[in-house]
N, C-alpha and C positions, 0 to 999 in steps of 0.2 A: 344423563340422569337415568337411572334404572330403578324400577320398583318391582319388588317381589312379594308374593303372597306368603305371609307367615302362617304358622300353624293356627288353625281355628280353635276357639273363637278369637276374632281379632277386630280391632277398631279401624286400623288403617294399614296400608301396605308399607313395607320396609323400603326406605329410599337410600340410595347411594348416589353421590354426585361427584363428578370429576371435572375440573377445569383444565383442559388439555390444549397443547399446541396442535396445530392441524395435523402434523406428521404422526401424532400418537393416537388420533381418534380411532382409526380403523383397528390398530392392534389392541386398543383397550376394549372396543366392542367385541372383538373376537375372544378376548380373554374372559369377558363377562359372560359370553354365551357358552364357551366350550372349555375354558381352561382357568377355573378359579384360582388354581395354584400359581398361575402366571400373573396374578394381579399385583404381586408384591412390587414390581417395578413401577407401578403407578401410584404408590402410596403418597408420594409427595404432591400429587395432583388432586388428591381427594379432599373434598370440602365437607364440613359438618353442617348440613342444612336440614337436619331432622326436625328442627323447630320451625321451619319455614313452610308455609302453605302455598301451593302453586295452583293457580286457576288458569286453565287453557280454554280460550274462546275460539271457536272456529270462525275464520274470516275468509275462507277460500272461495272467492267469487267465481273463479274459473270453473270450479266443480258445481257450484249451485249459487246462483245470484242472490238467493235469500241470505246465505251466510255472510256475504259482503254487505248487503243492504241493511240487514238487521243485526248481524254479529259485530261488525266493526263499531257501531255506536256503543254497544255493551262493553266491548273491550276498552274503548277510550274512556268511558265513564268509570269503569272499575280501576283502570290504571291511574287516571288523574285524581280520583277521589279516595281510593282505598288502598293503593299500593303502599307498602311500608317495609320495615326491616323484617317483618314476619309474614308478609304476604306479597307474592310476586304474581303479576298478571301477564300472560303470554298470548300472542296471536298464534293459532295453530292452523295447519293446512288441512287437517282431516282428523276428526274423531268419530265419524260415522253419524248416521241419523240426520242427514241434511234436511229431511222433511220436517224435522222438529225445530228448525232454525228460529231464533238464534240459540245455539247450544254451547254448553261449557262442561268441562269435567273438573271436579274439585279434588286435587291431589294433596297429600297422599291418601286421603280417605277413599277415593275412587268412586264418588257418587257423580252421576251425570244428570244434567238438567237441560230442558228445552222449552221452547215457546216463551222465552223470558222477555221481560221489559226491564228498564233501568231500575224501577222501584223494587221489583221482585229480586233482581240480581243483588241489590244492596242488602235486602233482607237475608239472602243466602250468605253473603259475606259476613254479616254481623250475627247471623243466627238468632234473629229477633223477629218479633211480629207473629203473625198468624201462620203456624205450620200448616194448618188445614188449607189455607189459600195457596201457599207456596207448593204444597205437595202435588198439586195438579201438574206442576212443571217437572216433577221428579221422574226421570226415565229409568232409574234403578241404581242399585249399588253393586259394583263389580265384585264385591266379596261373596255374593251368591250368583250363580251362573244360570240356573234354570229360570225361564220366564215366570213360571208359577210361583217360585220362591221369591223372585223380585217383587211381584205384585203383593204378596203377603207381607214382605218386609216393609214396603212402602205404607201399607195400611197400618202397621204397628207404629211407624213414624208419625202418622197422622194422629194416633191415639196417645202416644207417649210424649210427643213434643220434641223440642230440640235436644233435650237430654239424651234421647235415644242414639244420637250420633256418637256419643261417648261410650256406648256399650260395646263390648266385644260380642260378635255375633257369628253364628254358623247356621247355614241352611241345609235342609235335607228333604228330599222328596220321598214320602212314605209309600205312596201308591199313585198310579196313573190309570185313568180309565182306558178301556180297550180301544176306544176311538180317539184317544189323546185330547179330548176336549175338557177334561177336568183332572184335578190332582189334589191329593192330601199332602200338605207340607208341614214341616216343623222348623221353627226358627228358635234356636237356643241362644241364650244371652247371659252375659255377666258384666256387672259394672266395673269401673276402673279399680276400685279398692277391694273387689271380690266380696263385698258385703251383701250383694243381691245377685241372685242368679235364678234361672228358670227357663221356661220354654213356652212358646205359643204354637198352637196347631191350627191350621186353616184349611178350609176347602175352597179352592180357587177354580173357576170355570170360565170357559170361553162362551160368550153369549152373543156372538155375531162378529161382524167386521165393521171397520170404519174406513172411509176413503182417505187416501194419502196423496200428497203431491208436493211439488217444490217449485221454486221460481223458474227452474230450468225446464219445466214441462214434464218431469217424470211423475208418473202417477201409479196408483195401485190400491190395494186394500191391505189392511193389517188386522190381526185378531183384536177383539175387544174383550178384556178380562174383567171379571167381577169376583170380589171376595164374598162368598156366600155365607161363610161362618168363620169366626175367629175367636178362639178361647185360650186363655192362659191355663196351662195344664200342670205347671209345676213352678 
C-alpha cells in the first residue's frame, strides 16, 4: 500500500494497493520508489481500494508498553465493532508519538489521533458527536507539515465541525518570528463540489512546554501551542 500527496488543496492522499506474492514484494517496492515506468508488470496485482478507509492503531508493546496496554483494546474494539467492506483496521508497529498512546492514523485522509479511549475512537470512525471534545485527541493532519499550520488547521476543525474533513486544504506559513516562537499561517480551502472556497489566517504561538512521558520511562518536554487569533479572510 502506497500513499502519495496530490497537488494541493486536497482532502486525502492518493492510494495504490498491490496484493503480491512474496517474491514480487521487493521489486514492486523498488519500482514504486525509483521506476514508475516499471510498474506495468505489476498491473495484475493492483487492487482498487480507493473507496476503503484504513485505520492503523499502534500496538507495539516492545517499543512502548502504553501502545500495547492501551492501543490493543482500541484496535480490538474497532476491528470487532466497526470493520466492514469500506473500513479496515490494522495493528501497526510504529506510527510515532508513543507518548500519546493509544494512537492511530486514519488513511487515506492522513489525520493522526492520540490519547484515545473506545468511545472517542468510535466517534472518529463515525465522524459524529462533539468535534470539540474529540479535537483534543487530534495530533494533526499530514497534509500540512509545519507545526504552526497543524495547530491552526485543528482549530478550524473545532469551529467547522466534521464537514471540514471533506474540504480540500492547503497550508502556508506566511511569517515566523525571529525567535521561532510564533508564526502567521494561512489555511486555504475548497469544498468537494467547488461551491465554497476561501482561506483562514491565524497567529499561532508557543506559550510554554508540557511534560511528556511514556510507559517505557522516556520523558521530556514538548512545546505548548495556542491559536491567538483566527480569522476567515476570503
